[in-house]
C-alpha positions as CSV (number, residue, x, y, z in Angstrom):
1,X,-51.6,-49.8,-32.8
2,X,-49.5,-47.6,-30.2
3,X,-47.2,-45.1,-31.3
4,X,-43.9,-44.8,-29.3
5,X,-42.7,-41.3,-29.7
6,X,-39.3,-40.7,-28.7
7,X,-37.9,-37.0,-27.3
8,X,-34.9,-35.3,-25.9
9,X,-36.0,-32.8,-23.7
10,X,-38.7,-31.1,-25.5
11,X,-37.5,-32.1,-29.2
12,X,-39.3,-35.4,-31.1
13,X,-37.0,-37.5,-32.3
14,X,-38.4,-40.7,-33.7
15,X,-42.2,-41.7,-33.8
16,X,-42.1,-45.7,-33.8
17,X,-45.7,-47.9,-34.4
18,X,-45.9,-51.1,-32.8
19,X,-48.2,-53.5,-33.6
20,X,-47.2,-57.2,-32.6
21,X,-43.8,-57.9,-32.4
22,X,-41.4,-56.1,-30.5
23,X,-39.1,-52.9,-30.3
24,X,-35.5,-52.7,-29.0
25,X,-34.1,-49.8,-27.2
26,X,-30.3,-49.1,-26.9
27,X,-27.2,-47.2,-28.1
28,X,-26.3,-49.7,-30.7
29,X,-27.4,-49.0,-34.2
30,X,-29.0,-52.2,-34.4
31,X,-31.7,-51.4,-32.3
32,X,-35.4,-50.3,-33.3
33,X,-35.0,-47.0,-31.4
34,X,-31.4,-46.0,-31.4
35,X,-30.5,-43.5,-28.4
36,X,-27.1,-41.9,-28.9
37,X,-25.9,-40.8,-25.3
38,X,-23.8,-41.5,-22.7
39,X,-26.2,-42.9,-19.9
40,X,-27.9,-45.6,-22.4
41,X,-26.6,-49.0,-22.7
42,X,-26.0,-50.9,-26.0
43,X,-29.2,-53.3,-25.6
44,X,-31.1,-51.3,-23.0
45,X,-34.7,-52.3,-22.8
46,X,-37.4,-53.9,-25.2
47,X,-41.3,-53.0,-25.3
48,X,-43.4,-56.1,-26.6
49,X,-46.7,-56.0,-27.5
50,X,-48.2,-59.3,-26.3
51,X,-52.3,-59.7,-27.0
52,X,-52.9,-56.1,-27.4
53,X,-51.1,-55.0,-24.4
54,X,-47.6,-53.5,-24.5
55,X,-44.9,-55.0,-22.0
56,X,-41.5,-53.2,-21.1
57,X,-38.2,-55.1,-19.9
58,X,-35.1,-53.8,-18.9
59,X,-32.6,-55.6,-20.3
60,X,-30.0,-55.5,-17.8
61,X,-29.2,-51.6,-18.1
62,X,-26.6,-50.0,-16.1
63,X,-28.6,-47.2,-15.3
64,X,-32.0,-48.6,-15.5
65,X,-35.4,-48.3,-16.8
66,X,-38.2,-45.9,-15.3
67,X,-41.7,-45.9,-16.1
68,X,-43.7,-42.7,-14.7
69,X,-40.5,-42.1,-12.4
70,X,-40.1,-45.2,-11.2
71,X,-37.8,-48.0,-11.7
72,X,-38.9,-51.0,-13.4
73,X,-37.4,-54.4,-14.7
74,X,-40.4,-55.2,-15.9
75,X,-44.0,-53.5,-16.4
76,X,-46.9,-53.2,-18.3
77,X,-47.5,-49.9,-20.6
78,X,-50.9,-48.3,-21.0
79,X,-51.7,-44.8,-23.0
80,X,-50.0,-41.9,-21.5
81,X,-47.4,-43.8,-19.6
82,X,-43.5,-42.4,-20.2
83,X,-40.7,-44.1,-20.1
84,X,-37.2,-42.4,-19.2
85,X,-34.1,-44.4,-20.5
86,X,-31.0,-42.2,-19.9
87,X,-32.1,-38.7,-20.9
88,X,-34.5,-39.6,-23.5
89,X,-38.4,-40.2,-22.6
90,X,-40.5,-41.9,-25.0
91,X,-44.4,-41.5,-24.4
92,X,-46.9,-44.5,-25.1
93,X,-49.7,-43.0,-27.3
94,X,-52.2,-46.1,-27.8
95,X,-55.2,-43.6,-29.3
96,X,-53.1,-42.9,-32.8
97,X,-54.7,-45.7,-34.8
98,X,-54.2,-45.1,-38.2
99,X,-51.5,-42.7,-38.0
100,X,-48.4,-43.3,-39.4
101,X,-45.1,-43.1,-37.7
102,X,-42.6,-40.5,-38.9
103,X,-39.4,-40.5,-38.3
104,X,-37.6,-37.3,-37.3
105,X,-34.1,-36.8,-37.7
106,X,-32.0,-36.0,-34.5
107,X,-31.5,-32.3,-33.9
108,X,-27.6,-31.0,-34.2
109,X,-26.5,-28.6,-31.8
110,X,-26.4,-25.4,-34.0
111,X,-29.7,-25.7,-35.3
112,X,-31.9,-22.4,-34.8
113,X,-33.8,-22.4,-31.2
114,X,-30.9,-23.6,-29.2
115,X,-32.2,-27.3,-29.6
116,X,-29.4,-29.8,-28.0
117,X,-28.2,-33.1,-29.4
118,X,-27.8,-35.7,-27.1
119,X,-24.0,-36.2,-26.0
120,X,-22.5,-39.2,-27.8
121,X,-19.6,-41.4,-26.1
122,X,-18.0,-44.3,-26.9
123,X,-19.3,-46.3,-23.3
124,X,-22.3,-46.4,-20.9
125,X,-21.8,-43.5,-17.9
126,X,-23.7,-43.0,-15.1
127,X,-25.4,-39.9,-15.0
128,X,-24.4,-37.7,-12.5
129,X,-27.7,-36.1,-11.2
130,X,-29.7,-36.0,-7.8
131,X,-32.3,-38.5,-9.3
132,X,-29.6,-40.9,-10.1
133,X,-27.3,-40.5,-7.1
134,X,-30.1,-41.8,-4.9
135,X,-30.6,-44.3,-7.0
136,X,-27.2,-45.8,-7.2
137,X,-26.7,-45.8,-3.5
138,X,-29.6,-48.1,-3.2
139,X,-27.8,-50.2,-5.8
140,X,-24.4,-50.2,-4.1
141,X,-26.2,-51.3,-0.6
142,X,-27.8,-54.2,-2.1
143,X,-24.8,-55.0,-4.4
144,X,-25.0,-54.3,-8.1
145,X,-24.8,-57.1,-10.2
146,X,-21.9,-55.7,-11.8
147,X,-19.6,-56.4,-9.1
148,X,-17.6,-59.4,-9.8
149,X,-15.7,-61.9,-7.2
150,X,-12.2,-61.5,-7.2
151,X,-11.9,-65.0,-6.7
152,X,-13.5,-66.0,-9.5
153,X,-12.3,-63.5,-11.9
154,X,-9.2,-61.7,-12.9
155,X,-9.9,-58.2,-11.2
156,X,-7.1,-55.6,-12.4
157,X,-6.1,-52.7,-10.0
158,X,-5.1,-49.2,-10.9
159,X,-2.0,-48.1,-9.1
160,X,-1.3,-44.1,-8.3
161,X,2.1,-43.2,-10.1
162,X,1.4,-39.4,-10.3
163,X,-0.9,-36.7,-9.4
164,X,-3.3,-35.8,-6.7
165,X,-6.1,-38.7,-6.3
166,X,-7.8,-40.0,-3.2
167,X,-5.9,-43.2,-2.8
168,X,-2.8,-45.0,-4.0
169,X,-4.4,-48.0,-5.3
170,X,-8.1,-49.2,-7.0
171,X,-9.3,-52.7,-7.8
172,X,-11.5,-52.4,-10.8
173,X,-14.5,-54.6,-9.5
174,X,-17.4,-53.4,-11.1
175,X,-18.3,-53.1,-14.9
176,X,-17.4,-49.5,-15.1
177,X,-14.8,-47.3,-13.6
178,X,-14.9,-43.5,-13.9
179,X,-12.2,-41.2,-13.8
180,X,-13.0,-37.7,-12.9
181,X,-14.5,-35.0,-10.6
182,X,-17.9,-36.5,-10.3
183,X,-19.5,-37.9,-7.1
184,X,-20.0,-41.1,-9.2
185,X,-16.5,-41.7,-9.9
186,X,-14.1,-44.4,-8.6
187,X,-11.1,-42.7,-9.0
188,X,-11.6,-39.0,-7.8
189,X,-9.4,-36.3,-9.4
190,X,-8.9,-33.3,-7.3
191,X,-8.6,-29.7,-8.3
192,X,-11.4,-26.8,-9.3
193,X,-11.0,-27.5,-13.1
194,X,-11.1,-31.1,-13.4
195,X,-14.1,-32.5,-15.6
196,X,-16.5,-34.7,-14.0
197,X,-15.5,-37.5,-16.2
198,X,-12.4,-37.5,-17.6
199,X,-11.9,-40.8,-19.0
200,X,-13.6,-44.1,-17.9
201,X,-12.6,-48.1,-17.8
202,X,-15.3,-50.8,-19.0
203,X,-14.6,-54.2,-18.3
204,X,-16.1,-56.6,-21.1
205,X,-15.8,-60.2,-21.4
206,X,-12.0,-60.0,-23.1
207,X,-10.6,-57.5,-20.5
208,X,-10.6,-54.1,-19.6
209,X,-11.1,-50.9,-22.1
210,X,-9.6,-47.2,-21.4
211,X,-12.2,-44.9,-23.2
212,X,-12.2,-40.8,-23.2
213,X,-14.5,-38.8,-21.7
214,X,-14.3,-35.2,-21.6
215,X,-10.5,-35.5,-22.1
216,X,-8.6,-37.7,-24.6
217,X,-6.4,-40.2,-22.3
218,X,-2.9,-41.8,-23.5
219,X,-1.5,-45.0,-23.0
220,X,2.1,-45.5,-22.7
221,X,2.4,-41.7,-23.9
222,X,-0.2,-42.3,-26.8
223,X,-3.6,-40.5,-26.8
224,X,-6.3,-42.7,-27.6
225,X,-9.6,-41.8,-29.4
226,X,-11.6,-45.0,-29.2
227,X,-12.0,-47.5,-26.6
228,X,-8.8,-49.4,-26.3
229,X,-8.0,-52.8,-24.7
230,X,-5.6,-52.4,-21.9
231,X,-2.5,-54.9,-21.2
232,X,-0.8,-55.1,-18.0
233,X,1.8,-52.8,-17.2
234,X,-0.2,-50.1,-19.2
235,X,0.4,-46.5,-18.2
236,X,-2.7,-44.2,-18.0
237,X,-2.4,-40.5,-18.0
238,X,-5.3,-38.1,-17.9
239,X,-5.2,-34.7,-16.4
240,X,-2.1,-34.9,-15.0
241,X,-2.7,-38.2,-13.0
242,X,-0.6,-41.1,-14.1
243,X,-2.1,-44.4,-13.0
244,X,-0.5,-48.0,-13.6
245,X,-3.0,-50.7,-14.6
246,X,-2.0,-54.2,-13.9
247,X,-3.8,-57.7,-14.2
248,X,-3.0,-61.0,-12.3
249,X,-1.8,-63.8,-15.1
């Protein structure tokens, strides 16, 4: 029996045994290992036990799955391997035979010792770290799978109405559009005190959804607290910037 030890920084969050079958990892509550972190996709990865061997497979996640700091789509796992998913690590222990797995409650931010809780967010967000920047540049050069072809799919556009941003118009051709000061942001905000991620727009099968980041955005003057479907002509307001959302018929 192999043991998967889930950690956030130095804190053990969960221990999961796997002896045949599979373990799913993601932000969705239906996963065997739910990870409530902004860098993790709803269904991020899966670990299977096949003929006594462990195999991990990335499920098309946005930020990728890493084994011993190497990005993988599928890889065999052995004792001592460390899987990195977002800011969480999963340590593979194949020598804990007979040891009962123990589920550990997630630490809250006000526990003694300064234990940090993983940040929560409604949608997946690309990590703004040096490690991820290089990875995202490589993905962009190769052509990210999440890009869509305007000739086949209705592509929405953000048009600047008010505020300091780099462009007058942005086509939303990716699954994720970040509005903020981060280098990863599609809509780059200007100003010393602008947040790295003020808000975000996620493309789903049924349309584009505006979600909050470090700020609560507005649609047509009304604050939105959860992902909200955008309609043609909607006015988005966040951090002093106004953007008109348009989508062709």
